[in-house]
C-alpha positions as CSV (number, residue, x, y, z in Angstrom):
1,X,58.5,13.4,-15.7
2,X,56.6,14.7,-12.8
3,X,55.2,18.2,-12.8
4,X,56.5,20.7,-10.2
5,X,53.3,22.8,-10.4
6,X,50.1,22.2,-8.5
7,X,47.0,20.9,-10.2
8,X,44.3,23.3,-9.0
9,X,41.5,21.4,-10.6
10,X,42.7,18.2,-8.8
11,X,43.1,20.0,-5.5
12,X,39.6,21.5,-5.7
13,X,38.0,18.2,-6.6
14,X,39.7,16.4,-3.8
15,X,38.7,19.0,-1.2
16,X,35.1,18.5,-2.2
17,X,35.3,14.7,-2.1
18,X,37.2,14.9,1.3
19,X,34.3,16.9,2.8
20,X,31.7,14.5,1.8
21,X,33.7,11.5,3.0
22,X,34.4,13.2,6.3
23,X,30.7,13.8,6.9
24,X,29.9,10.2,6.2
25,X,32.6,8.9,8.5
26,X,31.4,11.2,11.3
27,X,27.8,9.9,11.0
28,X,29.0,6.3,11.0
29,X,31.3,6.6,13.9
30,X,28.7,8.4,15.9
31,X,26.2,5.6,15.4
32,X,28.8,2.9,16.4
33,X,29.6,4.9,19.5
34,X,26.0,4.9,20.6
35,X,25.8,1.2,20.3
36,X,29.1,0.8,22.2
37,X,27.7,2.8,25.0
38,X,24.8,0.4,25.4
39,X,27.3,-2.5,25.6
40,X,29.3,-0.7,28.3
41,X,26.1,-0.3,30.3
42,X,25.7,-4.0,30.1
43,X,29.2,-4.5,31.3
44,X,28.6,-2.1,34.3
45,X,25.5,-3.9,35.1
46,X,27.3,-7.3,35.3
47,X,30.1,-6.0,37.3
48,X,32.8,-6.1,34.7
49,X,34.1,-2.6,35.5
50,X,37.7,-3.1,34.1
51,X,36.5,-4.2,30.9
52,X,34.0,-1.3,30.7
53,X,36.9,1.1,31.3
54,X,38.9,-0.3,28.4
55,X,35.8,0.1,26.2
56,X,35.3,3.6,27.4
57,X,38.9,4.5,26.4
58,X,38.1,3.3,22.9
59,X,34.9,5.4,22.8
60,X,36.9,8.4,23.9
61,X,39.4,7.9,21.2
62,X,36.6,7.7,18.7
63,X,34.9,10.8,19.9
64,X,38.2,12.6,19.6
65,X,38.6,11.4,16.1
66,X,35.2,12.6,15.2
67,X,36.0,16.0,16.5
68,X,39.3,16.1,14.6
69,X,37.3,15.2,11.4
70,X,35.0,18.1,12.0
71,X,38.0,20.5,12.2
72,X,39.5,19.0,9.0
73,X,36.2,19.4,7.2
74,X,36.1,23.0,8.4
75,X,39.6,23.7,6.9
76,X,38.7,22.1,3.6
77,X,35.7,24.3,3.3
78,X,37.8,27.2,4.1
79,X,40.2,26.6,1.3
80,X,37.3,26.1,-1.1
81,X,35.8,29.4,0.0
82,X,39.1,31.2,-0.5
83,X,40.4,29.2,-3.4
84,X,40.9,32.2,-5.7
85,X,43.3,33.7,-3.0
86,X,45.0,30.4,-2.7
87,X,45.5,30.1,-6.5
88,X,46.7,33.8,-7.1
89,X,49.1,34.1,-4.2
90,X,52.6,32.5,-4.3
91,X,53.1,32.8,-0.4
92,X,50.7,31.4,2.1
93,X,48.1,34.0,3.1
94,X,47.9,34.8,6.9
95,X,44.2,33.8,6.7
96,X,45.1,30.4,5.3
97,X,48.3,29.5,7.1
98,X,46.5,27.5,10.0
99,X,44.3,25.7,7.6
100,X,47.1,24.7,5.2
101,X,49.5,23.7,8.0
102,X,46.8,21.6,9.8
103,X,45.8,19.8,6.6
104,X,49.4,18.8,5.8
105,X,50.0,17.8,9.4
106,X,46.9,15.7,9.7
107,X,47.2,13.9,6.2
108,X,49.5,11.0,7.4
109,X,47.4,10.5,10.5
110,X,43.9,10.3,8.8
111,X,45.1,8.9,5.5
112,X,43.8,5.5,6.4
113,X,40.3,6.8,6.7
114,X,40.4,9.7,4.2
115,X,42.8,8.9,1.3
116,X,42.0,12.3,-0.4
117,X,44.0,14.0,2.3
118,X,47.1,12.6,0.9
119,X,46.5,14.1,-2.5
120,X,45.6,17.5,-0.9
121,X,48.7,17.5,1.1
122,X,50.7,16.7,-2.0
123,X,49.3,19.5,-4.1
124,X,49.8,22.0,-1.2
125,X,53.4,20.9,-1.0
126,X,53.8,21.6,-4.8
127,X,52.2,24.9,-4.2
128,X,54.3,26.2,-1.4
129,X,57.4,24.0,-1.6
130,X,58.7,21.0,0.1
131,X,60.6,22.8,2.8
132,X,57.3,24.5,3.9
133,X,55.6,21.1,3.9
134,X,58.2,19.6,6.1
135,X,57.9,22.4,8.6
136,X,54.2,21.7,8.7
137,X,54.7,18.1,9.3
138,X,57.0,18.8,12.2
139,X,54.9,21.8,13.4
140,X,58.1,23.9,13.9
141,X,56.3,27.1,13.3
142,X,53.4,26.0,15.6
143,X,50.9,27.0,13.0
144,X,49.0,23.7,13.3
145,X,45.7,23.9,15.3
146,X,46.3,22.8,18.9
147,X,42.8,21.2,19.0
148,X,43.7,18.9,16.1
149,X,47.0,18.1,17.7
150,X,45.2,17.2,21.0
151,X,42.4,15.1,19.4
152,X,44.8,13.1,17.2
153,X,47.4,12.6,19.9
154,X,48.3,8.9,20.8
155,X,48.2,9.5,24.7
156,X,45.7,7.6,26.7
157,X,42.9,9.6,27.9
158,X,43.0,10.7,31.6
159,X,41.5,8.5,34.3
160,X,39.2,11.3,35.3
161,X,37.6,11.5,31.8
162,X,37.1,7.8,31.7
163,X,35.3,7.9,35.1
164,X,33.1,10.8,33.9
165,X,32.2,8.8,30.8
166,X,31.3,5.9,33.0
167,X,29.1,8.0,35.3
168,X,27.2,9.5,32.3
169,X,26.7,6.2,30.6
170,X,25.4,4.7,33.8
171,X,23.1,7.5,34.4
172,X,21.7,7.4,30.8
173,X,21.0,3.7,31.0
174,X,19.8,3.8,34.6
175,X,22.6,1.4,35.8
176,X,24.2,1.7,39.3
177,X,27.8,2.5,39.3
178,X,30.2,3.5,42.1
179,X,33.1,5.8,40.7
180,X,36.6,5.4,41.9
181,X,36.9,7.5,45.1
182,X,40.6,8.2,44.4
183,X,40.0,9.6,41.0
184,X,37.0,11.6,42.1
185,X,39.1,13.0,45.1
186,X,41.6,14.3,42.5
187,X,38.7,15.9,40.6
188,X,37.5,17.7,43.8
189,X,41.0,19.1,44.4
190,X,41.1,20.4,40.8
191,X,37.8,22.2,41.4
192,X,39.3,23.8,44.5
193,X,42.6,24.8,43.0
194,X,42.7,26.3,39.6
195,X,45.9,24.7,38.0
196,X,45.2,25.9,34.4
197,X,44.5,22.7,32.7
198,X,44.9,23.1,28.9
199,X,42.7,21.7,26.2
200,X,39.5,22.0,28.1
201,X,36.3,22.8,26.2
202,X,35.5,26.4,25.9
203,X,32.4,27.4,28.0
204,X,30.6,30.4,26.6
205,X,29.7,33.1,29.0
206,X,26.1,33.6,30.0
207,X,24.6,36.2,27.8
208,X,23.7,39.4,29.7
209,X,21.0,41.8,28.8
210,X,22.3,44.7,26.7
211,X,22.8,48.0,28.6
212,X,19.9,50.4,28.2
213,X,20.7,53.1,25.7
214,X,21.1,56.4,27.6
215,X,19.2,59.2,25.9
216,X,21.0,62.3,24.9
217,X,20.9,64.9,27.7
218,X,19.8,68.3,26.2
219,X,20.9,71.3,28.2
220,X,18.2,72.4,30.6
221,X,16.6,75.8,29.7
222,X,17.3,78.7,32.0
223,X,14.1,79.3,34.1
224,X,13.8,82.4,36.1
225,X,12.6,81.4,39.5
226,X,9.9,83.4,41.2
227,X,11.1,84.8,44.4
228,X,9.4,83.3,47.5
229,X,6.8,85.5,49.1
230,X,7.6,87.0,52.4
231,X,6.0,86.1,55.5
232,X,4.8,89.6,56.2
233,X,2.9,89.9,53.0
234,X,-0.4,88.3,54.2
235,X,-3.1,87.7,51.5
236,X,-6.6,88.0,52.9
237,X,-8.7,84.8,52.6
238,X,-11.5,84.6,50.2
239,X,-14.9,85.8,51.5
240,X,-17.9,83.5,51.6
241,X,-21.3,84.5,52.9
242,X,-22.4,82.6,55.9
243,X,-25.7,80.7,56.1
244,X,-27.0,83.2,58.8
245,X,-27.3,86.0,56.2
246,X,-30.1,84.1,54.5
247,X,-33.5,83.4,55.9
248,X,-34.5,79.8,55.0
249,X,-38.2,80.2,55.9
250,X,-41.0,78.5,54.1
251,X,-42.0,81.9,52.7
252,X,-40.7,82.1,49.2
253,X,-41.0,85.9,49.1
254,X,-38.2,86.3,51.7
255,X,-35.7,84.1,49.7
256,X,-33.2,86.1,47.8
257,X,-34.1,84.6,44.4
258,X,-34.6,86.8,41.3
259,X,-38.1,87.4,40.0
260,X,-39.3,85.0,37.4
261,X,-42.2,85.6,35.0
262,X,-45.5,84.0,36.0
263,X,-46.6,80.8,34.4
264,X,-49.8,81.2,32.5
265,X,-52.8,79.2,34.1
266,X,-55.2,77.0,32.2
267,X,-58.0,79.4,32.7
268,X,-56.2,82.2,30.9
269,X,-55.6,80.2,27.8
270,X,-58.0,81.0,25.0
271,X,-60.4,78.1,24.3
272,X,-61.0,77.0,20.6
273,X,-64.1,78.6,19.2
274,X,-66.9,76.2,18.7
275,X,-68.8,75.8,15.5
276,X,-72.0,77.8,16.0
277,X,-72.9,78.4,12.4
278,X,-76.6,77.5,12.1
279,X,-76.2,77.0,8.3
280,X,-73.9,74.1,9.0
281,X,-76.6,72.3,11.1
282,X,-78.8,69.6,9.3
283,X,-82.7,70.0,9.6
284,X,-84.2,66.4,9.5
285,X,-87.8,67.6,9.4
286,X,-87.2,69.5,6.2
287,X,-85.5,66.7,4.5
288,X,-88.4,64.4,5.4
289,X,-90.9,66.8,4.0
290,X,-89.1,67.3,0.7
291,X,-88.8,63.6,0.3
292,X,-92.6,63.1,0.6
293,X,-93.3,65.8,-1.9
294,X,-91.1,64.1,-4.4
295,X,-93.1,60.9,-3.9
296,X,-96.4,62.6,-4.6
297,X,-95.1,64.2,-7.9
298,X,-94.3,60.7,-9.2
């Protein structure tokens, strides 16, 4: 008999395997898309524009698929991060409803590439009931991500998108390409008139410099102002003696300088006393005489 309860261990394991497989598929499809772009450039160079447009539609479809895989990988990672909440609650938490609904909706569309999504959708159906799973598959509650719905839709890409891809490929590989004037004219009209096209990529706003922090305005201290002087109150100007009061003659005695002490002259300085002591003088004759007397005694 089949169990009606979810296998949380199996669900957790398949979420991890699904994430790893999605990463490998994204890398593989991106490399193949780069090779296909080089082939499209060759088709443009040889003048096979119609064939190049068909190949471009295939590349656009692959790019959409890679973006959808990135979103599915993100939802798997979210369920793993909140696995305790998923396991403990019987109803779908408001923070997990979009992830659960998107995984159940995308499982039949990506099961050929990622088989683990089928097991994940089955375990989630056992967890929340088959009626809830059926509502998610049909997106009746509109809880499925609009981006995943757009990326996995079966509609052909717009002609304008195809032309822009061709222009960028020709520019990258330095190949001459003349875009369709009718399609580009429609693009010019869209730029002049905002018709609110949905599903366009979000362009972040240019970051502006943060506003300078306004310092706290402290109350100004009360300052008593000095009353202005009256015009009648005239202050006499400062007095400076004029040069005429001084007699700038060569005679220093007439100058109004204070008296300074005289500088002692060299003649007034006391000379050092000379050695005049006769006892200190040496008598050569007396020494000679004494020397001769000593010789005679010998």
